[in-house]
C-alpha positions as CSV (number, residue, x, y, z in Angstrom):
1,M,-68.2,182.8,8.9
2,M,-64.4,183.3,8.5
3,S,-61.8,180.5,8.5
4,R,-58.9,181.1,10.7
5,I,-55.5,180.2,9.3
6,L,-53.3,178.4,11.9
7,K,-49.6,179.1,11.5
8,V,-47.3,176.4,13.0
9,G,-43.6,176.8,13.3
10,R,-41.2,173.9,12.6
11,N,-40.3,173.5,16.2
12,D,-43.8,173.9,17.6
13,L,-45.8,171.0,18.8
14,C,-47.7,169.3,15.9
15,P,-51.4,170.2,15.9
16,C,-52.3,166.6,15.4
17,G,-51.7,166.0,19.0
18,S,-48.9,163.5,18.7
19,G,-46.7,165.4,21.1
20,L,-43.9,165.5,18.6
21,K,-42.5,168.6,17.0
22,F,-44.1,169.6,13.8
23,K,-40.9,169.1,11.7
24,K,-40.7,165.5,13.0
25,C,-44.3,164.7,12.5
26,C,-46.7,166.1,9.9
27,L,-44.5,168.7,8.1
28,D,-43.5,166.3,5.3
29,K,-47.1,165.2,4.8
30,L,-48.2,168.7,4.0
31,K,-45.5,169.2,1.3
32,P,-46.7,168.9,-2.3
33,A,-45.5,165.8,-4.0
34,V,-42.3,166.3,-6.0
35,R,-42.6,165.2,-9.6
36,A,-39.7,163.0,-10.7
37,V,-37.9,164.7,-13.5
38,P,-35.2,162.9,-15.4
39,V,-31.8,164.5,-14.8
40,F,-28.9,164.0,-17.2
41,S,-25.9,162.7,-15.3
42,E,-22.7,162.9,-17.2
43,M,-20.5,159.8,-17.1
44,K,-16.8,160.2,-17.1
45,V,-14.8,158.4,-19.7
46,A,-11.4,157.1,-18.6
47,P,-8.4,158.4,-20.5
48,P,-6.4,155.8,-22.5
49,E,-3.7,155.3,-19.9
50,L,-6.3,154.6,-17.1
51,R,-8.3,152.4,-19.4
52,D,-5.3,150.3,-20.2
53,K,-4.4,149.8,-16.5
54,A,-8.0,148.8,-15.8
55,M,-8.1,146.3,-18.6
56,K,-4.9,144.7,-17.3
57,V,-6.6,144.4,-13.9
58,F,-9.7,142.9,-15.4
59,E,-7.6,140.4,-17.4
60,E,-5.7,139.4,-14.4
61,Q,-8.9,138.7,-12.5
62,R,-10.3,136.7,-15.4
63,K,-7.2,134.5,-15.6
64,K,-7.2,133.9,-11.8
65,E,-10.9,132.9,-12.0
66,Q,-10.1,130.6,-15.0
67,E,-7.3,129.0,-13.0
68,R,-9.5,128.5,-9.9
69,V,-12.2,126.8,-12.1
70,K,-9.5,124.7,-13.7
71,R,-8.3,123.5,-10.3
72,F,-11.5,123.2,-8.3
73,G,-14.4,123.1,-10.9
74,E,-17.5,125.3,-11.4
75,V,-18.1,125.9,-7.8
76,R,-18.3,129.2,-6.1
77,P,-15.1,130.4,-4.5
78,E,-14.7,130.3,-0.7
79,I,-16.2,133.4,0.8
80,S,-14.0,134.5,3.8
81,A,-12.7,137.6,5.5
82,M,-10.8,138.7,8.6
83,W,-12.6,141.1,10.9
84,R,-11.6,142.2,14.4
85,G,-9.2,139.3,14.7
86,Q,-11.7,136.7,13.7
87,R,-11.8,134.6,10.5
88,F,-15.3,134.6,9.1
89,V,-16.3,131.9,6.5
90,A,-19.7,131.8,4.7
91,V,-21.1,128.4,3.8
92,R,-24.3,128.8,1.8
93,N,-26.6,130.7,4.3
94,K,-24.5,130.2,7.4
95,L,-21.6,132.3,8.7
96,Y,-18.9,130.7,10.9
97,Y,-16.1,132.5,12.7
98,S,-13.1,131.7,14.8
99,D,-9.7,133.2,15.8
100,K,-8.0,129.8,15.4
101,R,-8.3,129.1,11.7
102,K,-5.3,130.4,9.8
103,F,-5.7,128.1,6.8
104,F,-8.7,126.8,4.9
105,G,-7.7,123.3,5.9
106,D,-8.2,124.3,9.5
107,F,-11.8,125.2,8.7
108,L,-12.4,122.0,6.8
109,R,-10.9,120.0,9.7
110,D,-13.5,121.5,12.1
111,H,-16.4,121.7,9.7
112,V,-16.9,118.0,9.5
113,P,-17.6,117.4,13.2
114,H,-19.7,120.6,13.3
115,I,-22.0,119.2,10.5
116,F,-22.1,115.7,12.1
117,G,-22.9,117.2,15.5
118,K,-21.1,117.4,18.9
119,E,-23.1,114.5,20.4
120,W,-22.1,112.2,17.4
121,F,-18.5,113.4,17.7
122,D,-18.2,112.8,21.5
123,N,-19.8,109.3,21.2
124,E,-17.3,108.3,18.5
125,V,-14.3,109.6,20.3
126,A,-15.3,107.7,23.4
127,K,-15.1,104.4,21.5
128,P,-11.9,102.3,21.1
129,E,-10.1,103.6,18.0
130,A,-10.7,100.4,16.0
131,E,-14.5,100.7,16.5
132,R,-14.8,104.3,15.6
133,H,-16.3,105.7,12.4
134,P,-13.8,105.8,9.5
135,V,-14.0,109.6,9.4
136,I,-12.9,109.9,13.0
137,Q,-10.2,107.3,12.5
138,W,-8.8,109.3,9.5
139,R,-8.9,112.5,11.5
140,S,-7.0,110.9,14.5
141,Q,-4.4,109.2,12.2
142,G,-3.9,112.4,10.2
143,A,-3.6,114.5,13.3
144,R,-0.9,112.2,14.8
145,Y,1.0,112.3,11.6
146,M,0.9,116.1,11.3
147,N,1.7,116.7,14.9
148,A,4.9,114.6,14.4
149,Q,6.1,117.0,11.7
150,P,8.6,119.8,12.7
151,P,6.9,123.2,12.9
152,Q,7.6,125.9,10.2
153,P,8.8,129.4,11.1
154,D,5.2,130.6,11.3
155,G,4.2,127.7,13.6
156,S,2.4,125.7,11.0
157,R,3.3,122.2,10.0
158,A,3.6,120.9,6.4
159,A,4.1,117.4,5.0
160,R,3.2,115.2,2.1
161,P,-0.2,113.6,3.0
162,T,-0.7,110.1,4.1
163,G,-3.7,108.1,3.0
164,A,-5.5,108.9,6.2
165,L,-4.9,112.7,5.8
166,A,-5.9,112.7,2.1
167,A,-9.0,110.6,2.9
168,Y,-10.1,113.1,5.6
169,M,-9.4,116.2,3.6
170,G,-10.9,114.9,0.4
171,F,-14.1,113.9,2.3
172,A,-14.2,117.3,4.1
173,Y,-13.9,119.3,0.9
174,D,-16.5,117.2,-0.9
175,L,-18.8,117.8,2.1
176,F,-18.1,121.5,2.0
177,V,-18.7,121.7,-1.8
178,V,-22.1,120.0,-1.5
179,E,-23.2,122.1,1.4
180,D,-22.0,125.4,-0.1
181,N,-23.1,124.9,-3.7
182,G,-26.1,122.6,-3.4
183,E,-28.0,121.4,-0.4
184,L,-26.8,118.6,1.9
185,D,-29.6,116.1,1.9
186,D,-30.7,115.0,5.4
187,A,-31.0,111.3,4.3
188,L,-27.5,111.4,2.9
189,L,-26.1,113.0,6.0
190,H,-27.8,110.3,8.2
191,R,-26.1,107.6,6.1
192,L,-22.7,109.4,6.2
193,K,-22.9,109.4,10.0
194,N,-23.7,105.7,10.2
195,R,-20.6,103.5,10.3
196,D,-22.4,100.7,8.5
197,T,-23.7,102.8,5.6
198,F,-20.8,105.2,5.3
199,Q,-19.0,103.6,2.4
200,G,-21.9,103.8,-0.1
201,A,-22.9,107.3,1.2
202,R,-19.3,108.5,0.8
203,H,-19.3,107.6,-2.9
204,E,-22.7,109.2,-3.4
205,L,-21.2,112.4,-1.9
206,F,-18.3,112.1,-4.3
207,A,-20.7,111.8,-7.2
208,E,-22.8,114.8,-6.1
209,A,-19.6,116.9,-5.5
210,T,-18.4,115.9,-9.0
211,C,-21.7,117.0,-10.6
212,L,-21.6,120.3,-8.9
213,R,-18.0,120.8,-10.0
214,A,-19.2,120.1,-13.6
215,S,-21.8,122.8,-13.4
216,F,-24.8,120.6,-12.8
217,T,-27.6,121.4,-10.5
218,V,-28.9,118.5,-8.3
219,Q,-32.4,117.4,-7.4
220,H,-32.6,114.6,-4.9
221,E,-35.2,111.9,-5.4
222,N,-38.1,111.3,-3.0
223,E,-36.9,108.2,-1.2
224,K,-40.1,107.9,0.7
225,D,-42.0,107.2,-2.5
226,G,-42.2,103.5,-2.5
227,A,-44.0,103.2,-5.9
228,C,-40.6,102.6,-7.7
229,R,-36.9,102.5,-7.0
230,H,-35.0,105.7,-7.3
231,T,-31.5,106.7,-8.4
232,E,-29.5,108.9,-6.1
233,F,-30.5,112.1,-7.8
234,T,-31.2,113.9,-11.0
235,A,-28.6,116.2,-12.4
236,K,-29.2,119.1,-14.8
237,H,-26.3,120.5,-16.8
238,T,-26.4,124.3,-16.6
239,A,-24.9,125.0,-20.0
240,T,-26.8,122.5,-22.1
241,G,-29.9,121.7,-20.0
242,Q,-29.1,117.9,-20.3
243,L,-30.8,115.9,-17.6
244,L,-29.1,112.8,-16.2
245,S,-30.1,110.2,-13.7
246,I,-27.1,109.6,-11.4
247,E,-26.5,106.4,-9.5
248,A,-23.5,105.7,-7.2
249,K,-22.2,102.2,-6.3
250,S,-19.3,101.2,-4.1
251,K,-17.7,97.7,-4.0
252,H,-17.9,96.3,-0.5
253,R,-14.9,94.2,0.6
254,A,-14.5,92.2,3.8
255,G,-12.5,94.0,6.5
256,V,-12.4,97.3,4.6
257,L,-14.1,100.6,5.5
258,A,-15.9,99.2,8.5
259,M,-17.1,96.1,6.7
260,P,-17.1,92.9,8.8
261,G,-14.7,90.1,8.0
262,T,-11.0,89.6,7.2
263,P,-9.4,91.5,4.3
264,Q,-8.4,89.5,1.3
265,P,-4.8,89.5,0.1
266,H,-4.3,92.3,-2.4
267,D,-3.6,89.9,-5.2
268,R,-6.8,87.9,-4.7
269,V,-9.5,90.6,-4.4
270,S,-12.6,90.3,-6.6
271,L,-12.7,92.3,-9.9
272,R,-16.3,91.6,-10.6
273,F,-18.6,94.7,-10.8
274,G,-21.5,93.4,-12.9
275,E,-23.8,93.1,-9.9
276,L,-23.3,96.8,-9.1
277,I,-24.0,97.8,-12.7
278,N,-27.1,95.6,-13.0
279,D,-28.5,96.9,-9.7
280,A,-28.2,100.5,-10.9
281,V,-29.8,99.6,-14.3
282,A,-32.7,97.9,-12.6
283,K,-33.9,101.2,-11.2
284,K,-35.1,102.1,-14.7
285,P,-34.4,105.8,-14.4
286,P,-36.3,108.4,-16.4
287,Y,-33.2,110.1,-17.9
288,P,-29.9,108.8,-19.4
289,L,-28.2,106.8,-16.7
290,V,-24.7,107.7,-15.4
291,I,-23.3,105.2,-12.9
292,F,-20.4,106.2,-10.6
293,I,-18.6,103.0,-9.5
294,D,-16.1,103.0,-6.8
295,T,-13.9,99.9,-7.4
296,N,-12.4,100.1,-3.9
297,L,-9.1,98.3,-4.8
298,P,-5.7,98.4,-3.3
299,S,-3.2,100.0,-5.6
300,R,-1.6,96.9,-7.2
301,A,-5.0,95.4,-8.0
302,A,-6.2,98.8,-9.4
303,E,-3.2,98.9,-11.8
304,K,-4.4,95.6,-13.4
305,L,-7.9,96.8,-13.8
306,Y,-7.1,100.3,-15.1
307,E,-4.0,99.6,-17.2
308,R,-4.1,100.3,-20.9
309,E,-3.8,97.8,-23.7
310,A,-2.3,98.4,-27.1
311,G,-4.0,101.2,-29.0
312,N,-4.9,102.8,-25.7
313,A,-7.8,100.5,-25.2
314,P,-9.1,99.6,-21.7
315,S,-7.5,96.6,-20.0
316,R,-8.8,93.2,-20.9
317,L,-10.3,93.0,-17.4
318,M,-12.3,96.2,-18.0
319,Q,-13.3,95.2,-21.5
320,G,-14.6,91.9,-20.1
321,I,-16.8,93.7,-17.5
322,L,-18.3,95.9,-20.3
323,E,-18.8,93.0,-22.7
324,R,-20.5,90.8,-20.1
325,T,-22.8,93.6,-19.1
326,K,-23.8,94.2,-22.7
327,K,-24.5,90.5,-23.3
328,E,-26.7,90.3,-20.2
329,H,-28.8,93.1,-21.7
330,N,-29.5,91.7,-25.2
331,D,-26.3,93.2,-26.7
332,V,-27.3,96.7,-25.7
333,D,-25.4,98.8,-23.2
334,P,-27.9,99.6,-20.5
335,Y,-26.2,102.8,-19.4
336,S,-25.2,106.0,-21.0
337,M,-21.9,106.4,-19.1
338,I,-20.0,104.7,-16.3
339,V,-17.4,106.6,-14.2
340,F,-15.0,104.0,-12.7
341,S,-12.9,105.5,-10.0
342,N,-10.5,104.2,-7.4
343,H,-9.3,106.3,-4.4
344,P,-7.3,103.9,-2.3
345,H,-6.5,106.2,0.7
346,H,-7.8,103.8,3.3
347,Y,-5.4,101.0,2.1
348,A,-2.4,103.2,3.2
349,V,-3.6,105.2,6.2
350,N,-0.1,105.5,7.6
351,E,1.8,105.6,4.3
352,L,2.0,108.3,1.6
353,D,-1.3,108.6,-0.2
354,P,-1.2,106.1,-3.1
355,Q,-2.1,106.7,-6.8
356,K,-5.7,107.1,-7.8
357,H,-7.4,106.0,-11.0
358,L,-10.3,107.1,-13.2
359,L,-11.8,105.6,-16.3
360,S,-15.0,107.0,-17.9
361,V,-16.8,105.0,-20.5
362,V,-19.7,106.1,-22.6
363,S,-21.9,103.5,-24.3
364,Q,-21.9,103.1,-28.1
365,E,-25.6,103.9,-28.0
366,A,-25.2,107.2,-26.1
367,A,-22.3,108.1,-28.4
368,R,-24.5,108.2,-31.4
369,R,-25.8,111.7,-32.3
370,E,-29.3,110.4,-32.9
371,A,-29.4,109.4,-29.2
372,G,-29.9,113.0,-28.4
373,I,-27.5,113.0,-25.4
374,N,-25.3,116.0,-25.1
375,H,-21.7,114.8,-25.1
376,R,-20.5,118.1,-23.7
377,A,-22.4,117.4,-20.5
378,L,-20.9,113.9,-20.2
379,W,-17.4,115.2,-20.9
380,S,-17.7,117.8,-18.2
381,L,-18.5,115.0,-15.7
382,H,-15.2,113.3,-16.4
383,Q,-13.3,116.5,-16.2
384,A,-14.8,117.2,-12.8
385,A,-14.1,113.7,-11.5
386,N,-10.5,114.3,-12.4
387,L,-10.5,117.2,-9.9
388,Y,-11.1,115.0,-6.9
389,G,-8.3,115.6,-4.3
390,N,-7.7,119.2,-5.3
391,V,-8.3,121.0,-2.0
392,P,-7.5,124.7,-1.4
393,N,-5.0,125.1,1.4
394,E,-5.4,128.8,2.0
395,F,-8.2,131.3,2.2
396,P,-8.6,134.0,-0.5
397,D,-7.1,137.3,0.8
398,D,-9.4,140.0,2.0
399,N,-9.8,141.4,-1.5
400,G,-11.2,138.0,-2.7
401,K,-8.0,137.1,-4.6
402,R,-6.7,133.6,-4.3
403,P,-3.1,133.2,-3.1
404,T,-0.6,131.8,-5.6
405,A,0.5,129.1,-3.2
406,V,-2.6,126.9,-3.5
407,A,-1.8,123.3,-3.6
408,S,-3.7,120.0,-3.8
409,V,-3.6,117.6,-1.0
410,S,-2.5,114.9,-3.5
411,E,-0.6,117.3,-5.8
412,Q,2.3,117.3,-3.4
413,I,2.9,113.6,-4.0
414,H,3.1,112.8,-7.7
415,R,1.4,113.2,-11.0
416,V,-1.7,110.9,-11.3
417,R,-2.8,109.3,-14.6
418,Y,-6.5,109.5,-15.2
419,D,-7.7,107.8,-18.4
420,F,-10.7,108.8,-20.6
421,T,-11.8,107.8,-24.1
422,V,-12.6,110.9,-26.1
423,S,-13.6,111.9,-29.7
424,G,-12.7,115.5,-30.3
425,T,-14.2,117.1,-27.2
426,E,-16.9,114.4,-27.1
427,V,-16.9,111.0,-25.5
428,T,-17.4,107.5,-26.8
429,V,-16.7,103.9,-25.8
430,V,-13.6,101.9,-27.0
431,R,-14.1,98.1,-27.0
432,D,-11.5,96.8,-29.5
433,G,-8.9,99.6,-29.3
434,Q,-9.7,100.7,-32.9
435,P,-12.6,103.1,-32.5
436,S,-14.2,104.9,-35.4
437,L,-14.3,108.4,-34.0
438,R,-15.9,111.5,-35.6
439,E,-14.5,114.9,-35.1
440,Q,-17.1,117.1,-33.4
441,S,-15.0,120.1,-32.4
442,R,-12.0,122.0,-33.7
443,Q,-10.5,121.5,-30.3
444,S,-8.9,118.1,-29.8
445,H,-8.0,116.0,-26.8
446,T,-5.7,113.0,-26.6
447,P,-7.4,109.7,-25.5
448,S,-5.2,109.3,-22.5
449,R,-5.1,112.3,-20.1
450,S,-2.7,113.1,-17.3
451,G,-3.4,115.6,-14.6
452,E,-2.3,116.7,-11.2
453,V,-4.9,115.7,-8.7
């Protein structure tokens, strides 16, 4: 019996019966497997003149990235591009586009109502202005102010921000940072949308955005677990691995930020914050505790609390708060660090944005090396808190480069003093103005820092 050899042309129908041409069906299946053989590929070495030009470009990119991090923290840059007349912006795993957003501020303006939802937005706008959510009030007041400004040659409008405008943009950018670099927690978003719980949630958002700017990752606590009380979240410092329990507290005041009642005269507001500190401590967190406290003071009262005594010590009022807290806890500081901040935008909604303050204090216990707390992680939190209010005005260009004309919402007003007690590059507490500090780095920092915010 003889076997017949069937010859099939490339363009003939495949004998398998598929109805396709042989070349588009089984031809490749009949070819012997090709053994992968390493092939030497010659790489071209740039000549010295080309190498020097490339190194200059690389150095320029490195400096620009350093400047961006210095201004906005360890968050990823805005990802944006123009295509077919549309401005595309990537936020985490979402892609937004519009033909009406010339500046990054335009995107932030529209991003907040998008995150909160159209139904929420329409319901708030339908209310009398005095009953609206603070975010909608800030947006309306800021819009009226900007629309009253004379247009620039390109049709845009520019002005030094009022308190309302700075409050809205600062909130919008914090919201963007958290969504783009972490994950916006559903429970936090629900509280932000609620007028009655907004104030505390807003400060928690500031604390989370600060941690992200300081190169921490954030893990939210399971609030449904009723076995124990939880802090807001756990933060892990990327560079050192330091774990911190983060708690955020904001001082409620009658008639301020949607709170019921009549506002107190600015020279009579309460300067007591022990209850907030003790409530945070009572949660007994598993890791070193960092408390973010919003003192929520009008500017004149804030000056009294945040002023410096002789020797650059905290004010007597601030020292009194710290000493009372220590005495209530058997002469031991019950925290590792407290970040006191005051952002009084809402006290001057129709006036130029007032001065902000920051004072970070690390407990004497946490300052000791044997405590095992990495001071670099704590120091980075203060540095990041000092960046609040820095908001990019413009998109990066289509090559990813940031324009040189990037300004802070608050930077256009004045220089802002932010105070911090520091030992070398490490942090410690000052109680009597005469600290015994140990040098822990060749780099030195002055105890009182000034920065543009």
